[in-house]
N, C-alpha and C positions, 0 to 999 in steps of 0.2 A: 410627543403626541399623546394626548389623553384619549383613552378608549372609553366610549360611553357604555355604562352598565345599564342593562334593561331592568326596569322596576315594575312592580305592581302596587296598586294602592289598596291599603287596608284601613278599616275603621274600628275604633273602640270608643269607650266612654269619653275620652279626652279629645277625640277628633280623628283626622286622617293622617296617615304616614305612608311614605314610600318604603317598600321592602324589596330587596333584590329579588328579581323574578325567579331565579333558580333556587332560592332558599326554601327549605321545608319549614323553617320556623317563620313566625309571623309577627304582628305588631306588638303583642304582649311580650314576646321574647326580646324584640328590639328595644322596647322601653326598659326592660330589666337590665340589658347589657349597658345601657346608658346610666341607669340609676345605681348599679352595684359594681363599680370597677374596683373591687376590694382586693381579691387575692390574685387575680389574673389566671386562676384555675377554674375552668368551666366544669360543669357536671359531667361532661364527656370523659373526664379523667377518672370517673367512677363507674366502670362498666357494669358492676353488679347492680348499681342503682338504676342505670338506664334499662338493663334487662328486666329488673323488677318492676319499673314503671310500665314497661310494655306488657308485662304479664298481668298487671292490675288492669290496664286498659282492655286487654283481650278478655279477661274474666268478666269485666263489667259489660262488654259488648255481648258476650254470650248470655249473660244473665238477662240483659235487657231484651235480647231476641227471644229468649225462652219465655219471658213474661209478656211478650207481645208489644213491647214498647219501642222496639227498633226494627225497621224493615230488614228482612233477611239479606237483601243486596248490600245495604249499608253495613250490616253486621259482618258479612263475609269480607268486605273490603277492609274494615277496621282490623279484623282478626288477621288477615293476610299481612297488613302493614306491620302489626305488632310482632308477628312471627319473624318478619325480616329483621326488625330491630333486635329481637332476642337472638337472632343468628349473627349479629355483629354489624349489620348495615345501618347507615345513617347516624352513627354515634357522633360524628363530627357536627351534626346539626343541633346537638344539645349544647347551646352556647351560653346559657346564663351562668353567672358566677356561683360557686358552691355556697358562699356566704351571702345571704340576701335577706332583706326585710320581707314581711308578709307571710311568715309561717310556712314558706315553701310554695306559695301561690305561683311564683315565677317558674319554678321547676315543673309544677303541674301543667301550667299553660304551655310551656315549651314542649312538653310531651303531647298535649292535646293538639297543638299546631302541627308538629311533625307527623303524628299519626294521621291527622285529618288530611294533610296535603299529600302524603303518600297514598292514602286510601282514595283520594280524588283521582290521582293518576291511574290507579288500578281500575277505577270506574270509567276511565277514558276522558276525564275532565282535566282542566288546568289547575295548577296550584292557585289557591285564593278564591276559587269559585265555591264559596262556602254556602251558597244557596242550595247546593246539591248535597253537601255533607259538611256539617259545622263542627268546629273544635269544641264549643261549649254544649250545644244542643244535642249533638250525637256522640262524640267521643267522650265527653264528660257527663253524659246522661246518668242521673241517679247518684252522682258523686259530688264531693267537695274536696278541695285541697286537704281539708282537715281529717279526712279518712284515707284519701289516696296516698298522701305523702308519708304519714307514719307507717302505713301498711307496706309501702314500697321500701322504706328504710329498714323495716324489720326483715323483710324477705332478703334484701341485699346483705344485711348483717349476718343472717343465718349462713348464707353461702360463703361469705368472707371468713366467718369463724371456722367453718369446716376446713378451709385451706390452712388456717392457723393451726388447728389441731393436728393436721398432717405434718406440718413443719415442726411442731413441738415433738412429735413422735420421732422424727428424723434425728433431732438433737438428743432426745432421750436415748435413742439407740446408740448414738455415737459415744455418749458418756458411759453407757452400760458396757459397750465393747472395750473401752479403756479400763473400766473397773475390772473386767475379767482379765485383760492383758496384764494389769498391774497387781493382780491378786496376791502375789508373793513378794512384792517390793516393800520392804520394811522402811518405816520413816517415823519421825516424831510428830505426834499431834500437838496442837497448840491451843491454849485458851488465853485470851487477852494478850495475844502475841508473845506469850511466854511458853517455854517448853512445858508440855503436860505429860502425856504418857504415850508409849509407842502405839502405832497402828500401821495399817498397810495403805499404800497409795491407792490400791483398789477400793478400800473402804471409803476413802475420801471422794473418789470419783463416783462411787455408787450412790453417795448421798446426793450428788447433783442430779443423777438420773431419777432417783426417787422423788426429789422435789418437783421435777418436771412432770412425773407421772401423777402426783397429787394435784398439780395445777391443771392438768388436762381434765381430770375428773371434775374439778370445780368449774372449769369453763364449759364442759358438757352440760353441767347442771344449769348454769346461768343461761345458756342459749335456749333451754326449754321454755323459759319465760318469754322469749322473743317470738314464739310461735302464736301468741295470742294477738289477734288483730282487731281493728275497729272498722273494717270496711263495711259500709252500709250505715255508718253513723251520720254521714253527711256533715253538716256544719258544726253542731255542738254535741251530737250524740242522740238526738231525738229521732233521727232518720227522716227529717223533713225532705220531701220531694223524692224519696225512695219508696217505691210501692211495697206492699206486703209481700214477703218472700224474697225480696231482692238481696238482703244481707246474706241469707243462707245460700241462695243460688250463686252469688258472686264468690262467697267463700269456697263453695264446693268446686267451682270452676278454677279458682286460683290454686287450690290445693292440687287439683289434677294437672294443671299446667306446670307448676313448680315441683311437684312430687313431695311437697312438705306437708306434714300433718297439722295444718293450720286450724285454729279454733277461733270462733267469734267470742269476744269478751262478753261476760255475763251482764255487765252494765256498761253500755256504750258511752254514757255521759262521763262516767269515771275514766274509761279507757281513752277518751278523746283529749283529756287534759293531763293525764298522769304519765310521767316519763320515768317511773320507778324502775322499769325493766332495763332501761338504758343506763341508769345509775348503777344498778346491780352489775350489769355487764362490764361497765367501765371499772368498777371496783375490783372485779376479778382480773381484768387486764392489768390493773395497777399491781395486784398481788404477783402476777406472773413477772411483770417488769422488775419489781423489787427483788425477787428471788433470783431472777436471771442476772441482774446487775451484781448481786452479792457473789454469785458464782464467778462472774467475770473479774470482780475484785480479787478473788482468790487466785484465779489463773494468772493475773498480772503480778501478784505478790509472790506466788510460788515460782514464777519464771524470772523474778528480778535478778539482776546481775549483769553479765554472767560471772564476774569475779567478786563483786562487792555486795551481792544480794543473797537471797536464799538459794537460788540456782538449783532448785529441786527438780524442776521439769523444764523442758525446752518446747516453746511454741514454734511451729513451723515459720521460718522467715518468709514473708510475703512481699516485702519491699524495703528499700534502704530507709533508715530511720532519721537521718539528719542531713542537713545541707552544709553542716560545718564539722561534724564529728565523724571521721571515717570509721567504717566498720560497725557503726551503731545500728541496731535493729530494735524497733519498738513493738510493743504488744498492740498493734493497731486494730486487730479484729475485736478483741475484748473491749478496747476503748470505744469503738463505734457502737457496739452493743450497749455499753453503759449509756451512751448519749441517747440512743433510742429509748432506753428505760426512763431517762430523765424526761423525755418528751411525753411519754405515756403518762407519767405521774402528773405532769402539767396539764395534759388533756383531761385527766380525771377531775381536776379542779374546775376546768372549763365546763365539762358536762354537768358537774354537780351544781354549779352556779346557774347554768342555763335551765336545768330542770327545776331548780328552786324558784326561778324568776317567772314561771308561768302564772298567769292571773285568770281567775274565774274559770270559764269553760274551755280555755285553749292555752297551749303553750306555743308562743310565737317564735321560740328560739330553737326549734328542732333543726334548722339548717346548720347551726354551729355544732349541735350534737352529732349530726351526721358526719360533718367534716372531721371533728375530733375523734369520733369513734372509728371512722374509716382509716384515718391515719394510724391510730394505735394498733388496730388489727393488722393492717397491711405491713406496717413497719416492723412489728413484732414477728410477723411471718418471715419476712426477708432477713431479719436479724438472726432468727433461729437457724435458718438454712445457711446463712453466711458463717455463723459461728461453728456449725457442725462441719461444713465442707472446707472452710478455709483455715480452721484452727484445730478443733478438738480431734479430728481424725488423724492429724499429723503430730500430735503431742508425743514426745518421748520422755523417758525418765532417766535421771542421773542416778542410777541404782547404787553404785558404790559410794557416792557422796552421801546419799540418803542413809545407807546402813552405817557409815562411819559416824554420821551425826547422832544416830541412835546410840551407838556404843560409847560415844563421848558425852552423851547428855546426862545431866543430873537426873532428868526425869526417868531414866531407865531404872533407877533404884526403887521407884514405886512398884514396878512390876516384880522386882526381886524381893520386896519386903516380906511377903508371906513365907519365903524360903530361907531368909537369913535373919529375920527378926527385926523389929522396929529400931531397937537401939543400935544394932550393927549397921542397919541401913542408914540411920542418921549420921553415924560416924563416917561411913563411906561417902555420903553426899557432901559433908563438910570438907573432907580431905580432897575429894575430886574438884570441888569448887575452888579450894585454896591453891591446889597444885596444877590444875589444868589437865590432870591425868584422867583416863577413862574409868567409868564405873566397873566395867567388866574386868579391866586390867587389875584394879585394886581388889576386887572380890577374889580373883585367882591368887593374887600375891598373898593375901591374908588367909588363904585356905578356907574361905567360908563356903565354897562350893567346889566340887571337882570339875575339871574342864569339860568332861562329857555331860555332866548334869547342866552346867551353865549353857553349853551349846544347845542342849535340848530345850532349855527354857527360853532361849533367844530365837527359836524358830518362829517364823511369822504367824503360823496358825496357833501357836501357844501364846506368844507375847501380845499379839493383837486380838486375841479372842477368837478370830476366825479368819482364815485366809480367803474364804469365799465371799465375795460381795453379796449383799442382799439382793435377792431376785427382784426384778422390776418388770 
């Protein structure tokens, strides 16, 4: 038995269409869902964006009321609807695909329709009775997609980056804690995968913490550029159809609503077509991804084995590693973080090409910039938390094996060179390499250093320069 679904009729440039009566979205959103069946992911999957769109619409309504352009009753209903959306309601009504043609017009119209229809309900009217409050004439008053969409994307990006910064701090703290725990664990450092000179495992983990600390600083710098908006620019930056004072009023209200120190771009024509801030942000995200992936490469290498690899550290076992090899455990957490890094690097290429492809007074490709940037930020955030909680905090060191490797390594002779002389050190290195005997053993056998002196020189804080990891 087929159940009839009630509809309402809506009209646009192309004609009339039936829209489900209970839907808060309207005819523009309907056509967009038909035109852009691209990813299967609607903008409702990006809550920061939905909340940012509602914030922009609320700020615009307040500015329009302040300037006498919007009746107080309508403004009050729009503001109330926007606040509900910002509180998490009606997000499922944002139905258009995240990747879309039209420079984000479908997203803007989806927001206009949802806000308008909810505001109509608050006014005691039915959805679709646009003669009382219209998506374009009232909700979109004084606006264009070309200033609404990039402003909302920037607001959403700022809030997403704040969450990423917190996640990076969690991972940084996890590495720093391990650096302190391993501060006295002696091991061999390596360059070009060859034995180099001794160090501590704490120093090795301290480097990972410092890299994250540096990248957090770079990310905090990059997000400052995202606070510059073009709200009030309307179509191309000339402010057509926006009255004098609107841009500043809308900015002031949006800053109050979001709590962000937003500033209006000095040149709105430039700001409406330029995506440089997104390129800068993506470049920093790529930097984070590259260095995070390098750290995960190290963790996989250091934990390789357990019998036929380096086997210097143990990653916490989180799942069985093979459907055919019993007892095998794989470094799956670093592996998944590596893959996130690869994705972020690819997204950076996408964002770069989309920013470059803008023509004349507008960049039509900001939807793919939003999609790629959001994925990079969100996935890096979850990757950092996963790496910290499912891997780094549970790492243990194979202390005795690490120290034995140091004592047996030819690289140890470099640390002893100042105390036994270059010629003697060279002879010791050659004999150790030829016989497989340890450097320390040969130094004692030849009487080059007394046992007490050698033991003192092999203390971690001496041989590795410092047993205390660098503060982060």
